[in-house]
KELOGU-214074 format. One record per residue: residue in three letters; y negated, x negated, z of N, C-alpha, C, O in turn. Coordinates in steps of 0.05 Angstrom, whole numbers, plus 5000, padded with zeros to 4 digits. Atoms other than C-alpha are relative to their C-alpha. Layout:
# KELOGU-214074
ALAYXZYXZYXZYXZ
...
END
This chain:
# KELOGU-214074
UNK501749775003835064516817499050095028500750125046
UNK501149924974830464726873500550295005501050454987
UNK499449724992831365366912498150204987499050414978
UNK502049825012824965676885500550034970499950234958
UNK499349985028827265506814502250204996502250364977
UNK497849815002833665896827499050295002499850464987
UNK501249734997829666496851498450084976498650314967
UNK501649955024825066436791501850094976501250284962
UNK498249945021830866436742501350285004501550444986
UNK498849744993834167036778498050224995498850444985
UNK502049795003827667426778499350054971499050284962
UNK500649975028826167296705502250144985501650314968
UNK497849865013833067516684500150305009500950474993
UNK500149734990832368136728498050174984498550404978
UNK502149855014825968326692500450004969499150154955
UNK499550025029828768136623501150264989500250354967
UNK498849745009832868776617499150215020500750295038
UNK501249834980828369256654501550275003502050365026
UNK498649744998831969906637502749975013503350135031
UNK497450044987838769636655499849945029501350045046
UNK500450074972836269326719499250245016500050285039
UNK500949764985832769976738502350195005502550305027
UNK497849824996839070376727501949895021503150055037
UNK498250124980843169886768498850035028500250105047
UNK501349964974837969906824500250295009500550355032
UNK499849714994838070666820502750075013502950235031
UNK497449954988845470656834500149915029501350045046
UNK500150104973844270236896498350185018498950235041
UNK501849824986838570706916501650255009501450335032
UNK498449764994843271306913502149935021502450095040
UNK498050084980848670936951498949965027500050055047
UNK501350064974843970697006499050265012499550315036
UNK501049754990840671377013502350185010502150315031
UNK497749844992847471717016501149915027501750075044
UNK499050114975849971257071498150065023499050155044
UNK501949964978843571317112500050305008500050375031
UNK500149724994843372077106502550095014502450245034
UNK497649924987850672167123500349905028501150055046
UNK499950114973850271707183497950135018498350185041
UNK502149884985843672027204500850285010500050365031
UNK499049744992847072707206501949975023501850135042
UNK498250054978852472427250498549935026499250025047
UNK501650074977847272117296498550245010498350285035
UNK501549764992843272767296501850195015501050325035
UNK498149834987849473157315500649905029500650065048
UNK499550114973851072687373497550045018497850105042
UNK502449974984843772707396499650305008498750365030
UNK500349724994843773467391501950095023501250245041
UNK498149954978850073507434499049895026499250025047
UNK501050134975847073027484497750145012497650185036
UNK502349844990840573417489500950265012499950355033
UNK498949754991844474057497501349985027500950145045
UNK498650044975848873787552498149905022498449975045
UNK501950114981843173407585498350225013497450195035
UNK501649784989839474067594501550145023500250275039
UNK498549884978845074277641499949825024500449915047
UNK500050184977844373657684500249714990500749664967
UNK499950285007844172897686502849924991504849985004
UNK497550085011849672597643501449795018503849745016
UNK498850204982850772067697501250125025502449975041
UNK499049874975852672577750502950104996503750194975
UNK497349904999859772757769500350185025499550105046
UNK499649824977861673347813503049985007504750024990
UNK497250044990867973237856500850245016499250345033
UNK499049774984872173807883503049955006504249764996
UNK497250034993879073897913501850074976501050234959
UNK498149945022885073897866502050205010503850145026
UNK498349794991888474557876502650024984504550154993
UNK497549995016893674467821500349754983498349614978
UNK499450235017896973927779501350094974502850294974
UNK498849935026898873947706502749874996502949635000
UNK497350105005906273877691500549984970500650194956
UNK499750035029907273587621502750114990502850204968
UNK497349915009914673767619500050304996501250404977
UNK500049715003913374507631497550114987497350354981
UNK502549935013906474507599498650225016497750425004
UNK501249804983903674897658498949865025499549635031
UNK501150104975899674807722501650095023502550325025
UNK498549944976903274777788498349955025496549775024
UNK501550024975900474857858500249725012502449615014
UNK500050264987898474197890500850045029499350155045
UNK498949954973902674187954498749825021499249865045
UNK501350184981898573627986497349924990497049704978
UNK502750055010891173667971498749775016499149745040
UNK501850204987886473087985497450155007496150254990
UNK502449854992880773388026497549854994497549614991
UNK502750125003873373268015498949955028497550115039
UNK500850074973872172908081498649734999498049624977
UNK501450264998868872258105501749784987500549604975
UNK498350215012874871848082499750004969499349794957
UNK500449985029874372108010497249914992496849784972
UNK502850075005866872028013499649704999498349604980
UNK500350294999867271298032501549864978500649664967
UNK498550115023872571157979498550024974498549844958
UNK501749975024867971437926497749815000497049694979
UNK502350184998862071037951500849714993499149564983
UNK499250285004866170397946500749944971501149714964
UNK499350045028867670497871497749854985495449884992
UNK502050145016864170047821498450194983499450404975
UNK501949855016858070317784499050265013497550415001
UNK501049774986856970867836497449925015497549745032
UNK502650084988849570837857499250195022497650125040
UNK500849814979848971467900502250225002503450294982
UNK498149784994853471997932498750205018497550135038
UNK501349794984851172667959502050225005502550394987
UNK498249784993856173127994498550265002496250275010
UNK501449745001854673867988501650225014504050235013
UNK498949754988855874508028498250234991495850224995
UNK501649775009853675167999499550205023501450315034
UNK500649824977850075578052499250274990496850334985
UNK500549735009850676298030499050195022497850395016
UNK500549814979849776618098497749915018497649985042
UNK502350094984843276288121497550124988496950084964
UNK502349875010836976688115497549875012497449825036
UNK502550144992829976378118498050215008497350404993
UNK502049824989824876738161497349855002497249625010
UNK502750125000817376618156498350165020497850405017
UNK501749884980812976758217501150255013499650435021
UNK498649784986818177248246499550274986500250484998
UNK500749745012815877778196501150014971502050234963
UNK499150005028817777578124502649854997503249665011
UNK497350115003824677418099500549924971499550064952
UNK499250095026827477038040503050004999504349865015
UNK497149985002834577218020501049994971503450044966
UNK499349995028834477167944500849724991499849624971
UNK499150275007837976487941501849895022502750045039
UNK498450114979841776007984499249715005497749594990
UNK500650284993841475328018502049824986504449864987
UNK498350215013844074737978499649745015497349645017
UNK500350254985845574118018500149764982501549764962
UNK500050255014844273417994500049775021499549825044
UNK500550244983844272718022497149944998496149854977
UNK502950035001836972678041499149734990497149714975
UNK500850275007836771928031500449954970499249764959
UNK499450035029839372007958498650204982499050204958
UNK501149785016835172597936498349894976498550004954
UNK501750115022830272177895501849884979501249914955
UNK498250135020835971787862501250214981501850144958
UNK498749805017838972437836498050144982498850334968
UNK501849905021832672587796498450245007497150364989
UNK501649784992829373137836497049924998496349695005
UNK502850065003821873177822498350195017498650445015
UNK501649834982816873427874497350054987496149874975
UNK502749935010810473787855498049985023495949855019
UNK501750024977807373857924501749895023504149945025
UNK498650114977809073487988501749764992500849584977
UNK498250235005815073007984502950104999503550325007
UNK497249955000822472977973501249935027499949795043
UNK498650094975827472908030500649704997501249604975
UNK499450285000828672188050501649935025502650115039
UNK498450094977832071768104499050125026500650165045
UNK501149884975827372058157501150285005501050375028
UNK499149724997830272748144503050035005504050255008
UNK497149994995837572558154500650125027499550025047
UNK499349874975840473008208498050215010498450315032
UNK502049804991834373468211500250254983501850264964
UNK500049755015833074178186497550014982496850234973
UNK502250015020827073958143501250084973503550014967
UNK498949915025827774258074497949994978495549974983
UNK501749985025824974268003500850254986503150314983
UNK499449755015824374917964499249974971497549814964
UNK500749985028824175067890497450164998496650305016
UNK502749895004817575307861500050315003497950425010
UNK500049715000819776037859500550135027500250375030
UNK499349894973821776117932497750155012498150375022
UNK502249854987814776307958499550284989498550455003
UNK500449745012814576887909502150215008501850455002
UNK497849824993820877187939500150075029502050205038
UNK500249904973818777278011499050295000497350364984
UNK500949724998817877998032500350095029501849985045
UNK499949894973816678408094501750255000500950464989
UNK498149765001822678878104499050235016499850465011
UNK501049774983818879298156498050174984498150414985
UNK502049865016813179478109500950064972499550194956
UNK498949975026817579458048498149904978498050004956
UNK501850125020812379028014501649884978503549724983
UNK498350105022815078877945499849704996497749585002
UNK499950285005817078177927498049944977497750104958
UNK501750085021812177797884501549814982501249564983
UNK498350165017817177557833498449834980496449924969
UNK501350175019815076967791501250044972503650014968
UNK499049945027815577137717498749834979498949884955
UNK501350175020811676577685502049824986504149744997
UNK498350185015814776147631499249715005496949655011
UNK500550284995815475407638498249884978498749924955
UNK501950115020809575047604499749705003498049584990
UNK500250294995810774337628498349935024498349705033
UNK501550044975806374427689500150265016500350485004
UNK499949764983806274907748497250095006495949985024
UNK502849924997799675267741499850295011497650405012
UNK500149744988801575937772499349985030500649835045
UNK500950024972797976037838502150115019503050335016
UNK498149914980802676077897498850215018496450215024
UNK501149794983802076687942499149895027497550025040
UNK500950134975801276218002500849714998502349634980
UNK499450295000801575478018502549955017502249955042
UNK497650044985808775338039499949765018501549745037
UNK500150244984806774668068498150025024497649835038
UNK501949964978801774968117501449955027503550075033
UNK498850074974803274668186500150245019501750245038
UNK500149764983801575348218502250204995502750385011
UNK497949815006807275708184502549925015503349695017
UNK497650044985813475788226502450094984502750334977
UNK497649955014820075738189502449995018502549825036
UNK497650004985826775918219502350104982502050264964
UNK497649915014833875998193501750175020501950105044
UNK498349834983838376548220502450104984502450124959
UNK497649895013845276818206499850314998501450434984
UNK500249714998842977538221498250114978495850064978
UNK501549915023840877888156497650185008495550164996
UNK502249824992836678418191498249915022497150075037
UNK501650124978832977948237497250125001496150165023
UNK502849915000826178208215499850314998497650425001
UNK500249725005827978938205502050175016501250395024
UNK498049834986834379188239499949975030499149765040
UNK500050014970834979348313502149805010504249764998
UNK498350204988838078808356501150105026499650215043
UNK498749914975843078958412499449795021500749585022
UNK500850204980839778608471502049985023501749815041
UNK497950034980845878728514501949774993503549685010
UNK498350225009849278178473498449745003496049755007
UNK501450264999847677438475497849994979498150104957
UNK502450015017840877298444500649874973502049674971
UNK499850135026840477148369498049784999495649825002
UNK501750244999837776448366499749884972501649764962
UNK500450135026834676228299499449705003498849615025
UNK500450294999833975498281497349934987496850024964
UNK502650085010826975208272500449804976502249644977
UNK499850185024825774858205497149944990495250064999
UNK502650075010820074538167500249944970502049804961
UNK500250055028818274538093498449754994496149735004
UNK501450255005816373848068499349964970497849784964
UNK500650035028816073947993500750234982502450404990
UNK499549795020816074407932500749864974499249694965
UNK499150125025819874217869498650124976497550344977
UNK501149905025817274287798501850214989504150244997
UNK498449805012819674857756502349874984502149644975
UNK497650105014826474777723499950064971500350294962
UNK500349955028825474677649502750074987502850204966
UNK497349945011833074717637500550305001501750414982
UNK499749714998832975437661498450144978499450344966
UNK501749875020827375597612501449974973501450164957
UNK498750045026831175287553502450174997502950284975
UNK497649855002837575647569499650305003501150464990
UNK500349714994835076317595497350124995496950364998
UNK502649895007827876387574497949965021495549955014
UNK502050054979824476287641501449895025503949905028
UNK498950134976825375937707500050205023497850285033
UNK499849824977827876397762501749875023502950015039
UNK498450154980831175857805498850035028496449975032
UNK500849974972830776007879502049875018504249985023
UNK498150154985833975487922498649835021496349755017
UNK501050174978832875107987501849765004504349805006
UNK498450244997835174387995499649895028497349855037
UNK500150104973836874108064502149775002504149774988
UNK498150224995840273468088502750115010502850305026
UNK497449894994847773578093500849985029502050165040
UNK499350034971848473308164498350185017499350305036
UNK501749814985842573708188501050294997500950445016
UNK498949735004845574328157502550055016502950265028
UNK497549974986852374208188499550055030500750225043
UNK500749964972849274148257498850295004499650435023
UNK501249734998845074778246502150224997502050425011
UNK498049795006850875168218502050035023502950255030
UNK498249994977855374978277498750165023500150325036
UNK501449854979850175238326499850294994500150465011
UNK500249715007849075878287502850135000503050375006
UNK497349895000856575968281500850085029501950295034
UNK499549944972857275928357498450255009499450425023
UNK501749784993851476408365501050274989500950475002
UNK499049765013854376908316502650095014503050335019
UNK497549934987861276878349499450125028500850315036
UNK500649904974858076988417498850284998499450455015
UNK501249735004854077588391502050214994501950435006
UNK497949805008860077928360502549995018504250165016
UNK497750034983865077678411502549944985504750004995
UNK497750075017869677428356499749724990497649604992
UNK500050275013871576778323499850044970501650164958
UNK500449965028868876758253502149844984503149634992
UNK498150135017873576578196498749844977499949764958
UNK501450145022868176238155500349705001499849564981
UNK499950294998869475538181502349894983504250044977
UNK497950135016873675038142502549975016502449955041
UNK497550024986880974988159501949824984501949824959
UNK498050175013886574498144502750145000504750024992
UNK497549855000891775048152500950074971499450014952
UNK499049925026895875328095498150204987497150385000
UNK501749825015891775668041501750134979503049994963
UNK498449865020894976207998498549994974496250054972
UNK501250025027893776107924501450184981500750184957
UNK498749825019898276637894503050015004504249805006
UNK497249984996905276907902500949895027499649945047
UNK499150124975909276527954499449715001500349575019
UNK500650295000906575847935497649955018495850125021
UNK502150074982902075497983499049724994500449554981
UNK501250265004897374897981498949915027497550065040
UNK501050104974895874468042498649734995499149594976
UNK501350255001891373878054501749795014503649865028
UNK498550224987893873198077499950045030497850105041
UNK499749954972896273238148497949845016497549605011
UNK502050134983890973078200497249994989495449885002
UNK502650015013885173158152499250284991500950454987
UNK501049745009880773748131497449964984495949774989
UNK502450025016875273868081497650095016497750295030
UNK502549924986868273888109497750044979495550124987
UNK501949965021864673918042501150194978503550194973
UNK499249845023864874417984500449834975502449864960
UNK499750195022863873867933498449755006496749755025
UNK501450254997861273157927498849934973500249904953
UNK501350085025856072967875499749704999498849575018
UNK500050295004856472257848498149934978498150064957
UNK501850105021851171877809500949724991501349545008
UNK499050255012853471317762497649854989495649974981
UNK502350175008848970737742499450044970497050014963
UNK500549975028849870857667502050194987504250224997
UNK498349805012852671387621502549874988504650004986
UNK497750145011857270857590502349975020504649925013
UNK497950044979860970807657501050265012502750255030
UNK499249744988861671547672502950064998504250145017
UNK497149945005868571627641501849835017503849925028
UNK498450184983871271017678499950085029501950085043
UNK500349924972868471247744501550275004502850315025
UNK498649744998871171957731503049955004504350085020
UNK497150064998878171667721500749895027502749965039
UNK499550124974877671247784499950215022501550195041
UNK500249794979875571857825502450184998503550255019
UNK497649835002881272277797502549865010504349995021
UNK497750154989886071727816500250025031502249965042
UNK499949964971884071867888501450265008501950305031
UNK498649754995887372547881498350245002499050455013
UNK501949785000881372997871499350074971499949914953
UNK500949915027878473377811497149934996495649905015
UNK502850065007871973217775499150194978500750314964
UNK501349845021867173587731497449854993495749815010
UNK502450145008861773227691499050094973500650174956
UNK501249925026857073377634501049814978501249884955
UNK499150195020859572737600502750084989503350034965
UNK497549905010866473047595499650204977500950194957
UNK500749805020863573637557498949874975499649954952
UNK501250145023859573167512502249864984502249884960
UNK497850145014865772757496501750204985502550144962
UNK498449795014869673387479498750104975499950144955
UNK501449895023864273647433499949794978500149864954
UNK500050225020863772967398502749974987502849924963
UNK497350025011871272947389500650224980501950184960
UNK499549775017871273637358498749964973499650074953
UNK501450045025866373407304500649724989499349644969
UNK499450275009869372707296500950004971500149834955
UNK499049995028873072907232497850054980497749934959
UNK502249945018866873207201498249764996497449704974
UNK501750245003862772587216501449784984500149624970
UNK498550205016868372157186499850064971499649884954
UNK500249915028868072567122497249924989497049834967
UNK502850075008860472467119499849704995498649624975
UNK500150295004861371717128501549924975500749734961
UNK498550075024866671697074498550064974498749914955
UNK501649935023862072047025498049784994497649704971
UNK502050225003856771517037501349744990500249604974
UNK498650245008861970957029500750014971500549814957
UNK499349975028864271236962497549954983497749824962
UNK502450055015857071246938499349714998498449614977
UNK500550285000856270526958502049854982501249664969
UNK498050135017862770336923499350034971499649844955
UNK500949965028860270636858497749824993497649714971
UNK502350185004853770246866501049714997499949564980
UNK498950275002857869606876501249954972500849744961
UNK498850035027861669726811497849974979498049814960
UNK502250015019855069836775498749725001498049614980
UNK501150264998852369176801501849794987500849624971
UNK498150195012858668796782499950024969500049824955
UNK500149975029858369096712497549884988497649754967
UNK502550115010851168906703500049704999499149584980
UNK499950294998852368196725501949884979501449674968
UNK498150095020858468116679498750014972498949824956
UNK501549985025854268366620497949784997497449684976
UNK502050215001848967866639501249734993499949574979
UNK498750255006853967306634500549984969500049774957
UNK499550005028855867506563497449954984497549824963
UNK502550035014848567536543498849715004497249624987
UNK501250264993846966856575502049774998501649565010
UNK497950205002853166466556498949734990499549525001
UNK501150245011849365966513498149875020498149625023
UNK501850114979844165886568501549865022500749655031
UNK498350124979849565736619501149744990501249545005
UNK498950255011852665226573498049774999498649555006
UNK502250215001846064856563499549905028499149655031
UNK500550084973844964846638502149815010501649625025
UNK497850184992851764526648499749734987500149524999
UNK500250255015850564006594497849825011498149585012
UNK502250174990843863776623500449925029498749795041
UNK499350104974847363676690499450195023499350105046
UNK500549814978845764306729502550045017504750075005
UNK497749984982850364366789501250284997499950484992
UNK498649745000855664916789499050185022498850425019
UNK500949844977853165136857497350134994496850355004
UNK502649885007846165246828500450234981499050444983
UNK499549785019848965666771501150245016500350475011
UNK498949794983853066066821497950145017497850385019
UNK502249894983847066146867498150174984497150374995
UNK501949855016842766396810501050284995499450474997
UNK498949745004847366976796500250165026499850405027
UNK499949874974848367126870497350105009497150325020
UNK502849924992840867146882499250244984497950424994
UNK500749765016840067626824501450255010500150465011
UNK498549774989845468076852498850095027498550335032
UNK501249934974842368036921497350144997496550315012
UNK502649885006835568206891500350304993498750475002
UNK499449725007838468846862500650155026499750385029
UNK499349874975841469006930497650055019497350275030
UNK502449984982834968876969498150224990497350395005
UNK501849805011830569286922501250285003499950475011
UNK498749734998835669856919500250095029499950335035
UNK499849934972836569836995497350105011497350305025
UNK502649924990829069877010499250274989498350455004
UNK500849755013827770436960501850225011500950455015
UNK498149804990834070796985499350095028499550335034
UNK500849934972831670777057497650184999497550385013
UNK502449835002824871057037500850284989499750484999
UNK499149745010828371606997501450165021501150415023
UNK498449864979832871777056498150145020498950355031
UNK501849874982826771937099499050264989498850465004
UNK500849755012824472457050502250215001501750455007
UNK497849814999831372767046500550095028501250335032
UNK499649934972832072747121498050215010498750405024
UNK502049804993825573127130500650274988500350485002
UNK499349755012827873657081502450135014502450375018
UNK497649904986834573727116499250125027500250345034
UNK500849904974831273817184498450264998498750445015
UNK501549755003826574357158501950234993501650455003
UNK498149805006832374727128501850075024502550305028
UNK498249964977836574637191498650175021499850355033
UNK501549854980831074907237499650294992499650475009
UNK500649735009829675507194502450164990502250414989
UNK497849855012836475677165502550025018504550115008
UNK497849974982840975647226502249794996504549835005
UNK497950205005844675017204500849865026503149775028
UNK499250134974844474727275502350155013504150025023
UNK497849844988848775297300502649964985504849974997
UNK497650045016853575177243501449755009503949745008
UNK498850254990854674467269500550015030501349815041
UNK499349984972855474727340497849915018498349865042
UNK502250094984848574517364498150235006497150364988
UNK501749774993844575037403497549915014495950075022
UNK502450104986839174587433497650024981497649914959
UNK502449965016832374787407498449744998498549585017
UNK501650245003827774257379501549764991500449544990
UNK498350235007833573807358500049984970500250184956
UNK499950055029833573487289502949954992504449825006
UNK497250045009840073507249500449724989502549614991
UNK499950275012838372857214498049825015495649875016
UNK501750194985835772277256500549724990502849634989
UNK499750275011834471587226498749805019496349775018
UNK501150204982833571057280499249744984500249704962
UNK500950245014830170397261502349814994502349684972
UNK497850195005836569997268501650084976502849914963
UNK498549915024839770427214498749914975500049854955
UNK501550105023834270227166500849714994501449644971
UNK499450295003835669487178502949974991503549814972
UNK497250035007843169577174500550094971502049964956
UNK499649905027842669977109499049794980500349754959
UNK501050215019838369437075501849765000502349654978
UNK498150234999842968887099502650074986503849904972
UNK497549915013848969287076499750004970501549914955
UNK500549995029845869407007499949714989500949664967
UNK500250285009844268657002502849884999503549744980
UNK497250114999851368477023501750114977503249964966
UNK498549895022854368956972499249874974500949824957
UNK500950135024850068646919501149724997502049644975
UNK499050285000852167936937503050004994504049854977
UNK497149995005859568126940500650094972502549984959
UNK499549905027859168506875499349784979500549774958
UNK500750225018855867896842501749755003501349564988
UNK498450244995860967406869501849944977501949714968
UNK498250055022866067496814498549914975499349714963
UNK501550095024860967456757498949715004498849564985
UNK501050274995857966836790502149794997501649584985
UNK497750195002864666486795500849984970501449764961
UNK499250005029866266686723498049834984498849694966
UNK502050165015859766376700500449715004500049554985
UNK499550294995861465706732502549904986502749664983
UNK497550095013868265696698499849994969501749914956
UNK500250015029865565756628499949714990498849545003
UNK500050275012866765156584497349954988496250124974
UNK502750065009860164806569499949994969498050114957
UNK500150025029861864646496500450274986499050334967
UNK499649745012864565336481497650185005497050354988
UNK502349844994858565646515497749944981496250124973
UNK502250085018853765246471500450104972498550184959
UNK499449905026857365456408499550304997499250404975
UNK500149715001856766186428497250094991495249985000
UNK502549885009851366596393499650275012497650405006
END
């Protein structure tokens, strides 16, 4: 018997009992749709968590800090780390050497540096954030005007400002009010800037003295010496701020970490000379009090020179492995991927229940297919006997029943997938309007609760086909074991 003959026999028998075939296919449709919908909700939840966490920052980034305490499993409490690993050049190089690390940017938070414009206007509503100038592009910063910091800016006081900084300059002598930016993020920066920050004629300087533009200066003391700087770029507005807080009010200045360290050392000396004291703002490797009589010290002969170190991993799949490797160095880490993993673990049981519901629906469909095929054997016993007598191969008889079962699975799978799209659309509309997203712990706006990727369609159809074939396996084998003479006698 030729292959097309087998398909013809299977198709004709499928159409012979239209009502029964339709009901059997309907069972597969319900099973397929149930599996697709349940899995799509799990996928939607994961995507919602990912979008929510991604709005806080790149999932591939890891923030490294000193480990001030260690967890003691025996006492179920945290204990002071008596020998901290400092964030210095040694730690920095160790992190750079780890597999899957593509960029590293040490950071120092400059809270006491004030930006002066043309010796008259002052910006103090923010702070300086240091980066590795050569890695700024790799970390995903996007420039609107000018350029990002690059290798040419390493060791310099060149800086990049966020879009809102120009609106926050003010003249303290005339008490000119700040021109705060209150526009909402629209996907493009179309609010006219109060001035062109990249104008070569503008003179920028950093100073440690808050009242440089307004308060009287004691000229009997050493002169206050500001540090010259240059603005090379303006960043786009921060859409994450808009999503979380309603509008973008980010005011920050980015400078190369080495350039900042040099500038800060000079300003520190100038400040100490002006006040005639030694400032306590500098980093120290001495004992640090952390509470009670307990103390924490860094490794002897080393000291921290960075507040934290930002690490960029090549792929999100490697973030957890890199995080563990960094922690093994004796420091602490913080990453968005950790939060995402925790959120997914919290809903793992719920997603398992949803998957189980779909599996049960498919199991019921499998029983329905098996029942239909067994009934078909009883109805076609004489036909099977005749086929055996005229020399039809047992494999052809078996194939005929398996093809019929597979046909039921394929048709049911395709219709089930199409049905699942309609159900998915209805679920998403209800979720967006009825607060269902918050019920599942998803607060990211614009996220769908049910997401059906293309691969899920293919898998669902293949699964339905496979269930059909497996369900038809027993009836097919039973058909081949019928006695030919007894089958012919059967009416």
